[in-house]
Backbone as a printed PyTorch tensor [residue, N CA C, xyz], in Angstrom:
tensor([[[165.0990,   0.2720,  64.2350],
         [166.1990,   1.6760,  63.7290],
         [165.7280,   1.9730,  62.5400]],

        [[165.6180,   2.9260,  62.1320],
         [164.8870,   3.9240,  61.1070],
         [165.9060,   3.4610,  60.2030]],

        [[165.2690,   3.9770,  58.6810],
         [166.3190,   3.7700,  57.3940],
         [167.2540,   4.9460,  57.6210]],

        [[166.8760,   6.4650,  58.1850],
         [168.1030,   7.2510,  58.2810],
         [169.0430,   6.5910,  59.1320]],

        [[168.9550,   5.9700,  59.9140],
         [169.6750,   5.5500,  61.1620],
         [170.5240,   4.2040,  60.4980]],

        [[170.1400,   3.6650,  59.5920],
         [170.7200,   2.5060,  58.5500],
         [171.9660,   3.2340,  58.0090]],

        [[171.7200,   4.3450,  57.2400],
         [172.3650,   5.2260,  56.4470],
         [173.4840,   5.8810,  57.0490]],

        [[173.3170,   6.1650,  58.2520],
         [173.8650,   7.3680,  59.1770],
         [175.3390,   6.8130,  59.0450]],

        [[176.0890,   7.6670,  59.2640],
         [177.7290,   7.4890,  59.2150],
         [178.0750,   6.8100,  60.5230]],

        [[179.1030,   6.1120,  60.4030],
         [179.6320,   5.3530,  61.5730],
         [179.8520,   6.5040,  63.1010]],

        [[180.2910,   7.3020,  62.5720],
         [180.2970,   8.5420,  63.9800],
         [178.9100,   9.1240,  64.3540]],

        [[178.0680,   9.2070,  63.5730],
         [176.7320,   9.7040,  63.7570],
         [176.0120,   8.4380,  64.7420]],

        [[176.1430,   7.1970,  64.0240],
         [175.6590,   6.1580,  64.8650],
         [176.4700,   6.1230,  66.2350]],

        [[177.4460,   6.2520,  66.3060],
         [178.0400,   5.7870,  67.6720],
         [177.8020,   7.0560,  68.6540]],

        [[177.5740,   8.2550,  68.2140],
         [177.1010,   9.3510,  69.1550],
         [175.7270,   9.3310,  69.5130]],

        [[174.4680,   8.6040,  68.3490],
         [173.4410,   8.4000,  69.0050],
         [173.3890,   6.8430,  69.8700]],

        [[174.1490,   5.9640,  69.6970],
         [174.1790,   5.1660,  70.4210],
         [174.7030,   5.6410,  72.0440]],

        [[175.5090,   6.4730,  71.8370],
         [176.0980,   6.5440,  73.4020],
         [175.3730,   8.0250,  73.9250]],

        [[174.4190,   8.4720,  73.2400],
         [172.8930,   9.2640,  73.6790],
         [172.2580,   8.5570,  74.1820]],

        [[171.8240,   7.2780,  73.5810],
         [170.8400,   6.1580,  74.1060],
         [171.3060,   5.7600,  75.2020]],

        [[172.7440,   5.4360,  75.0730],
         [172.9500,   4.4120,  76.5940],
         [172.7840,   5.3120,  77.6530]],

        [[173.3140,   6.7000,  77.5560],
         [173.3400,   7.9800,  78.7250],
         [171.6670,   8.2080,  78.8440]],

        [[170.7330,   7.5090,  78.1320],
         [169.1910,   7.8110,  78.1390],
         [168.7630,   9.2660,  78.6190]],

        [[169.8130,   9.9790,  77.3390],
         [169.3880,  11.5190,  77.2080],
         [167.7580,  11.5520,  76.3190]],

        [[167.0780,  12.4970,  76.6250],
         [165.8700,  12.4040,  76.1120],
         [165.5700,  12.1220,  74.7460]],

        [[164.9210,  12.5180,  74.0380],
         [164.6290,  12.7510,  72.2820],
         [165.0650,  13.8060,  71.9360]],

        [[164.2000,  14.5230,  72.6280],
         [164.7320,  16.1970,  72.2850],
         [166.2240,  16.4580,  72.5390]],

        [[166.8760,  16.0840,  73.8370],
         [168.0400,  16.5470,  73.6430],
         [169.0960,  15.9290,  72.3320]],

        [[168.7180,  14.6480,  72.1090],
         [169.3440,  13.7510,  71.2700],
         [169.2430,  14.6720,  69.7150]],

        [[168.3470,  14.9410,  69.6450],
         [167.6210,  16.2180,  68.3200],
         [168.7870,  17.3650,  68.3790]],

        [[168.4510,  17.7940,  69.4980],
         [169.4860,  18.9930,  69.6530],
         [170.9040,  19.1910,  69.4980]],

        [[171.3810,  18.0200,  70.3060],
         [173.1860,  17.4130,  69.8990],
         [172.8190,  17.0550,  68.2540]],

        [[172.2130,  16.2870,  67.9840],
         [172.8270,  16.3930,  66.3830],
         [172.5750,  17.3560,  65.4530]],

        [[171.5700,  18.4020,  66.0170],
         [171.3750,  19.6320,  65.1340],
         [172.5290,  20.5930,  64.9440]],

        [[173.4860,  20.4380,  66.2170],
         [174.3890,  21.3520,  66.7650],
         [175.8060,  20.7760,  65.9830]],

        [[175.7980,  19.5290,  66.0160],
         [176.7790,  18.9110,  65.2070],
         [176.4010,  18.8850,  63.7960]],

        [[175.7180,  19.0760,  63.4090],
         [175.1520,  19.4510,  61.7260],
         [175.7420,  20.4830,  61.2300]],

        [[175.1340,  21.3690,  62.4220],
         [175.4800,  22.6990,  62.0030],
         [177.4320,  22.8690,  61.9450]],

        [[177.8330,  22.4880,  63.1050],
         [179.5470,  22.4060,  63.1020],
         [180.0780,  21.9440,  61.7060]],

        [[179.5080,  20.8390,  61.3870],
         [179.9370,  20.0780,  59.9460],
         [179.9190,  21.2940,  58.9200]],

        [[178.8060,  21.8170,  59.0260],
         [178.5380,  23.1050,  57.9580],
         [179.6790,  23.6460,  57.7670]],

        [[179.5160,  24.3810,  59.0610],
         [180.7670,  25.3910,  59.4220],
         [182.1080,  25.0790,  58.9360]],

        [[182.5940,  23.7750,  59.1090],
         [184.1440,  23.3070,  58.8540],
         [183.6410,  23.0250,  57.4050]],

        [[182.9080,  22.4610,  56.5630],
         [182.6510,  21.9090,  55.4910],
         [183.5560,  20.8430,  55.2980]],

        [[183.7420,  20.1450,  56.4670],
         [184.2280,  18.4080,  56.5390],
         [183.5810,  18.1570,  57.4720]],

        [[183.9060,  16.5690,  57.9110],
         [183.4420,  15.6610,  58.9750],
         [183.6200,  16.4530,  60.0480]],

        [[182.9620,  16.3520,  61.0850],
         [183.0550,  17.0480,  62.2160],
         [184.6340,  16.2890,  63.0350]],

        [[184.5890,  14.7730,  62.4690],
         [185.9150,  14.1260,  63.6120],
         [187.1580,  14.3810,  63.0990]],

        [[187.3280,  15.4380,  62.2110],
         [188.4940,  15.9200,  61.7870],
         [188.3820,  17.2570,  62.2020]],

        [[187.9780,  17.6100,  63.1100],
         [187.9970,  19.3090,  63.7200],
         [189.3260,  19.4200,  64.7370]],

        [[190.1100,  20.4550,  64.3880],
         [190.8130,  20.8970,  65.5650],
         [190.6070,  21.6540,  66.9390]],

        [[191.2180,  21.7940,  67.6890],
         [190.9600,  22.5890,  68.7380],
         [190.7320,  24.0040,  68.3780]],

        [[191.6450,  24.4290,  67.4670],
         [191.4360,  25.8420,  66.8370],
         [190.0690,  26.2350,  65.9170]],

        [[189.6270,  24.8500,  65.4090],
         [188.3570,  24.6840,  64.6460],
         [187.0710,  25.1300,  65.6000]],

        [[187.3270,  24.4040,  66.5440],
         [186.1270,  24.5280,  67.6910],
         [186.0390,  26.2910,  68.4200]],

        [[187.7380,  26.1630,  68.4320],
         [187.2330,  27.9610,  68.9890],
         [187.0460,  29.0600,  68.2740]],

        [[187.0490,  28.6900,  66.8090],
         [186.6950,  29.4430,  65.6710],
         [185.0140,  29.4130,  65.8840]],

        [[184.3710,  28.2450,  65.9190],
         [183.2510,  28.0410,  65.9650],
         [182.1900,  28.5660,  67.1470]],

        [[183.1460,  28.6310,  68.1990],
         [182.5100,  29.0800,  69.4990],
         [182.4580,  30.5960,  69.3100]]])
């Protein structure tokens, strides 16, 4: 585990663990994490607080 992972939020750590269990490639994992970061930036808050309407607006 890298130092950036030890400081990861529980949500990010769960997402990372799930992607590893599914054996997604490192490039795919990086892409998914980038998209979630962009979504969080769009929301201005944690993505785990997103509503269906937030997702629609982002798309």
